[in-house]
C-alpha positions as MATLAB code, in Angstrom:
seq = 'MEPETTKKRIALRRNRRESGYTLLEYAAGAALLMGVLYVGLRAVGGSLEGLLTSIANFANRRATELDSKAPD';
ca = [
     107.775   65.496   80.957;
     109.718   63.336   83.369;
     108.656   63.165   87.028;
     112.159   64.192   88.131;
     111.986   67.406   86.088;
     108.597   68.244   87.587;
     109.967   67.726   91.100;
     112.873   70.066   90.345;
     110.530   72.772   89.059;
     108.344   72.516   92.153;
     111.429   72.732   94.367;
     112.655   75.816   92.493;
     109.291   77.526   92.924;
     109.339   76.869   96.664;
     112.841   78.265   97.034;
     112.182   81.588   95.287;
     112.973   84.621   97.348;
     110.155   87.087   97.795;
     111.910   89.635  100.012;
     111.421   92.423   97.476;
     107.681   92.035   97.641;
     107.570   92.073  101.437;
     109.463   95.375  101.598;
     107.013   96.899   99.153;
     104.097   95.581  101.183;
     105.515   97.050  104.401;
     106.027  100.416  102.712;
     102.487  100.425  101.321;
     101.055   99.450  104.701;
     103.029  102.156  106.483;
     101.888  104.765  103.960;
      98.278  103.697  104.376;
      98.554  103.802  108.165;
     100.088  107.280  108.070;
      97.292  108.491  105.807;
      94.605  107.119  108.115;
      96.295  108.642  111.182;
      96.640  112.009  109.456;
      92.986  112.137  108.454;
      91.850  110.934  111.874;
      93.924  113.452  113.776;
      92.798  116.275  111.507;
      89.172  115.296  112.111;
      89.419  115.278  115.916;
      92.146  117.906  116.251;
      89.849  120.698  117.440;
      87.999  118.579  119.955;
      91.260  117.058  121.181;
      92.695  120.507  121.750;
      89.597  121.484  123.717;
      89.818  118.340  125.839;
      93.478  118.890  126.662;
      92.806  122.549  127.494;
      90.005  121.521  129.862;
      92.283  119.015  131.600;
      95.040  121.632  131.946;
      92.610  124.193  133.378;
      91.275  121.639  135.872;
      94.800  120.722  136.957;
      95.728  124.393  137.416;
      92.588  125.119  139.465;
      93.172  122.063  141.624;
      96.846  122.953  142.180;
      95.851  126.486  143.181;
      93.247  125.147  145.628;
      95.713  122.726  147.202;
      98.415  125.388  147.365;
      96.121  127.815  149.178;
      95.170  125.124  151.735;
      98.753  124.065  152.440;
     100.086  125.071  155.857;
     102.898  127.586  155.818;
];
């Protein structure tokens, strides 16, 4: 094989487009991330709801206290 032919083959390999593979990789990564988020949120959903309810109750109590102390 001639050295010139080898150089051309190497150049052709470097210039190949791989955009199809990157789109597939992004889609697979996004699907994996969505699966992990779904499982994680399902696991902590009950405790998260309780935490947010506690914060809302605290805010309501505090607003009521401040409202009752406000001068008319």
